[in-house]
C-alpha positions as CSV (number, residue, x, y, z in Angstrom):
1,M,58.5,89.2,85.4
2,T,57.3,86.5,83.1
3,N,60.4,84.3,83.6
4,N,59.2,83.6,87.1
5,I,56.2,81.6,85.9
6,N,55.7,78.4,87.9
7,K,58.4,79.2,90.4
8,T,57.4,78.4,94.0
9,V,58.0,80.6,97.0
10,L,57.4,80.0,100.7
11,I,56.5,83.0,102.9
12,T,56.4,82.8,106.6
13,G,53.6,84.8,108.2
14,G,51.5,85.2,105.0
15,S,48.1,85.6,106.5
16,R,48.3,89.4,107.1
17,G,50.3,92.6,106.7
18,L,53.5,92.6,104.7
19,G,53.5,88.8,104.3
20,K,50.0,88.9,102.7
21,E,50.9,91.7,100.4
22,S,54.1,90.0,99.3
23,A,52.2,86.8,98.7
24,I,49.7,88.6,96.4
25,Q,52.4,90.5,94.6
26,L,54.4,87.3,94.0
27,A,51.3,85.5,92.7
28,K,50.6,88.4,90.3
29,N,54.1,88.0,88.9
30,G,53.8,84.3,88.2
31,F,54.9,82.6,91.5
32,D,53.0,79.8,93.1
33,V,52.9,80.6,96.8
34,I,53.0,78.7,100.1
35,I,52.2,80.8,103.2
36,T,52.5,79.9,106.8
37,Y,50.3,81.1,109.7
38,Q,50.4,80.6,113.5
39,T,46.8,81.1,114.6
40,K,45.0,83.0,111.8
41,E,43.9,80.0,109.8
42,R,40.8,81.6,108.3
43,E,42.8,84.7,107.2
44,A,45.4,82.5,105.7
45,E,42.9,80.5,103.7
46,N,41.4,83.8,102.4
47,V,44.9,84.7,101.1
48,V,45.2,81.3,99.5
49,K,41.8,81.8,97.8
50,E,42.9,85.2,96.5
51,I,46.1,83.7,95.1
52,R,44.2,80.9,93.4
53,D,41.8,83.3,91.9
54,L,44.8,84.9,90.3
55,G,45.4,81.5,88.6
56,R,48.4,80.4,90.8
57,K,48.7,77.5,93.1
58,S,48.7,78.1,96.8
59,I,48.4,76.4,100.2
60,S,48.8,77.4,103.8
61,L,50.7,75.5,106.5
62,K,50.7,76.1,110.3
63,L,54.0,77.1,111.8
64,D,55.0,78.5,115.2
65,L,58.3,80.2,114.8
66,A,58.9,80.4,118.5
67,K,59.1,76.6,118.7
68,S,62.2,75.6,116.7
69,E,61.7,72.0,117.9
70,T,58.7,71.8,115.5
71,F,60.7,72.7,112.4
72,V,61.6,69.1,111.5
73,D,57.9,68.2,111.3
74,F,57.1,71.4,109.5
75,V,59.6,70.6,106.8
76,A,58.3,67.0,106.5
77,N,54.8,68.5,106.0
78,L,56.2,71.0,103.5
79,K,57.7,68.1,101.4
80,V,54.4,66.3,101.3
81,A,52.6,69.5,100.4
82,L,55.0,70.2,97.6
83,E,54.6,66.8,96.1
84,K,50.8,66.7,96.4
85,G,49.9,70.2,95.6
86,F,52.6,71.4,93.3
87,S,54.2,68.2,91.8
88,K,57.5,69.4,93.0
89,T,60.2,68.5,95.5
90,K,61.9,71.9,95.9
91,I,61.1,75.6,96.1
92,D,62.7,78.6,94.4
93,A,62.4,81.3,97.1
94,L,62.1,81.6,100.8
95,V,60.9,84.8,102.5
96,N,61.5,84.9,106.2
97,N,58.9,87.5,107.0
98,A,56.9,86.5,110.1
99,G,57.5,88.4,113.3
100,S,55.9,90.1,116.3
101,A,56.5,93.4,118.0
102,Y,57.7,94.2,121.5
103,Y,57.7,97.7,123.0
104,A,59.3,98.4,126.3
105,P,62.3,100.3,127.7
106,I,65.4,98.3,128.5
107,A,64.9,98.8,132.2
108,E,61.5,97.1,132.0
109,T,62.2,94.4,129.4
110,T,61.6,91.0,130.8
111,E,63.9,88.0,130.1
112,A,60.9,86.1,128.8
113,A,60.1,88.8,126.3
114,F,63.7,89.0,125.2
115,D,63.9,85.3,124.7
116,E,60.7,85.4,122.6
117,M,62.1,88.1,120.4
118,L,65.3,86.0,120.0
119,S,63.4,82.9,119.1
120,I,61.1,84.5,116.6
121,H,63.3,87.0,114.9
122,L,66.8,85.5,115.0
123,K,66.7,81.8,116.0
124,A,63.8,81.0,113.6
125,P,65.4,82.4,110.4
126,F,68.6,80.7,111.3
127,F,67.3,77.2,112.0
128,L,64.2,77.2,109.8
129,T,66.4,78.2,106.8
130,Q,68.9,75.5,107.9
131,R,66.1,72.9,107.7
132,I,64.6,74.2,104.5
133,F,68.0,74.5,102.7
134,P,67.9,71.0,101.2
135,L,64.6,71.9,99.6
136,L,65.9,75.1,97.9
137,N,66.6,74.8,94.2
138,H,70.0,75.7,92.7
139,G,69.8,79.4,92.1
140,A,67.1,80.1,94.7
141,S,66.6,83.4,96.5
142,I,66.2,84.0,100.2
143,V,64.8,87.2,101.6
144,N,65.2,88.0,105.3
145,T,63.3,90.7,107.0
146,S,65.0,93.3,109.2
147,S,63.8,96.8,110.1
148,G,64.7,100.5,109.6
149,L,65.3,100.4,113.4
150,T,68.7,98.9,112.9
151,R,69.9,102.1,111.3
152,F,68.0,104.7,113.4
153,S,66.8,104.4,117.0
154,Y,63.4,105.0,118.6
155,P,62.9,104.5,122.4
156,N,61.5,101.2,123.6
157,Y,62.5,99.0,120.6
158,A,65.8,97.7,121.8
159,A,64.8,94.0,122.2
160,Y,63.2,93.9,118.8
161,A,65.8,96.0,116.9
162,I,68.9,94.1,118.1
163,M,67.5,90.9,116.8
164,K,66.9,92.5,113.5
165,A,70.6,93.6,113.5
166,G,71.5,90.0,114.0
167,V,69.3,89.1,111.0
168,E,71.4,91.4,108.8
169,T,74.6,89.7,109.8
170,L,73.0,86.3,109.3
171,T,72.1,87.3,105.8
172,R,75.8,87.9,104.9
173,Y,76.9,84.6,106.4
174,Q,74.1,82.7,104.6
175,S,75.0,84.4,101.4
176,L,78.7,83.3,101.9
177,E,77.9,79.7,102.7
178,F,75.0,79.1,100.3
179,G,76.8,80.7,97.3
180,K,78.1,77.4,96.2
181,N,74.5,76.5,95.3
182,Q,74.1,79.9,93.5
183,I,71.6,80.8,96.2
184,R,71.3,84.6,96.8
185,V,70.4,86.0,100.3
186,N,69.3,89.6,100.9
187,T,67.8,91.6,103.7
188,I,64.8,93.9,103.3
189,A,64.5,96.6,106.0
190,P,61.1,98.2,106.0
191,G,60.4,101.5,107.5
192,A,57.2,102.3,109.3
193,I,54.3,100.7,107.4
194,E,50.5,101.1,107.8
195,T,49.6,97.5,108.9
196,D,48.2,95.9,112.1
197,F,51.8,95.3,113.3
198,A,52.4,96.5,116.9
199,G,48.6,96.9,117.3
200,G,48.3,99.0,114.2
201,A,50.1,102.0,115.8
202,V,51.5,103.5,112.6
203,R,48.2,103.0,110.8
204,D,45.9,104.2,113.6
205,N,47.8,106.7,115.7
206,K,47.6,110.0,113.7
207,D,50.2,111.7,115.8
208,L,52.7,108.9,115.2
209,N,51.8,108.7,111.5
210,N,52.3,112.4,111.1
211,M,55.6,112.4,112.9
212,I,57.0,109.7,110.7
213,A,55.7,111.3,107.5
214,T,57.3,114.6,108.6
215,N,60.7,112.9,109.0
216,T,60.4,111.0,105.7
217,V,61.7,112.6,102.5
218,L,58.7,111.3,100.4
219,G,56.3,112.8,103.0
220,R,54.3,109.8,104.0
221,V,54.5,106.5,105.9
222,G,54.8,103.2,104.0
223,L,52.1,101.0,102.6
224,P,52.2,97.2,102.3
225,D,52.4,97.5,98.6
226,D,55.7,99.4,98.9
227,I,57.2,96.3,100.5
228,G,55.6,93.6,98.5
229,S,56.9,94.8,95.2
230,V,60.5,94.8,96.5
231,V,60.2,91.3,98.0
232,T,58.9,90.2,94.6
233,F,61.8,91.8,92.9
234,L,64.3,90.1,95.2
235,C,62.7,86.7,94.7
236,S,62.7,87.2,90.9
237,N,65.3,86.6,88.2
238,E,65.5,90.3,87.6
239,S,67.6,90.7,90.8
240,K,70.0,87.8,89.9
241,W,73.1,89.9,90.7
242,I,72.0,91.3,94.0
243,N,73.4,89.4,96.9
244,A,74.3,89.9,100.6
245,Q,72.6,93.3,100.6
246,R,70.5,95.2,103.1
247,I,67.9,97.1,101.2
248,E,66.0,99.7,103.3
249,V,62.5,100.4,102.0
250,S,61.5,103.4,104.1
251,G,60.9,106.4,101.7
252,G,64.0,108.1,103.0
253,I,63.3,108.4,106.7
254,H,65.9,110.1,108.9
255,I,68.5,110.6,106.1
């Protein structure tokens, strides 16, 4: 993907998990990378160092996706960082990756938890992208993050999954409205991946891991690298004719 050299991407939640792996994969394919973090500053700076060791430019910026009132200041900081650290005024790709898990039956889901899922998983990609839109280059790419749980259902994930379903609809509308700027918008829907998400359940619970692997055609759960490579592809010029799509990356679970 050599034609992506010197392009700049912003990834929310890049200090760990899928965001970290995507950031590294993008850097290996020529992108300069800006990552955000909420509380894990040290982990974020470790990712920045790893990217810089690959010969690419990188910085980290603090961002709390649950607080949309901070997005104006975040974008102002992003503008300054772009000019100082990258000698640029715009970015070439945005990956709305950051998120958190919530696990409870509908009967026990609190309104506060529901509102938090709404803010982080649906309100944030809507309004953060709205604020960042003026900083996106003509022909940029946006990648939103959904979940396999919008296609198949597991108990206790209702509050999380319905927000991700909203993200998939948001993707189509963003694609429609941003098309005049030749900006592509796609959704990636990961299956179960071995990370620390949801307390590392898929990674650490052998029974859960085996159950998922048994129900997956390729016979295993996903790894972060399985997702990072697809995110990189969707941010790259190689995917220039893919738009408004939901791409599930799950190894063929529950087909």
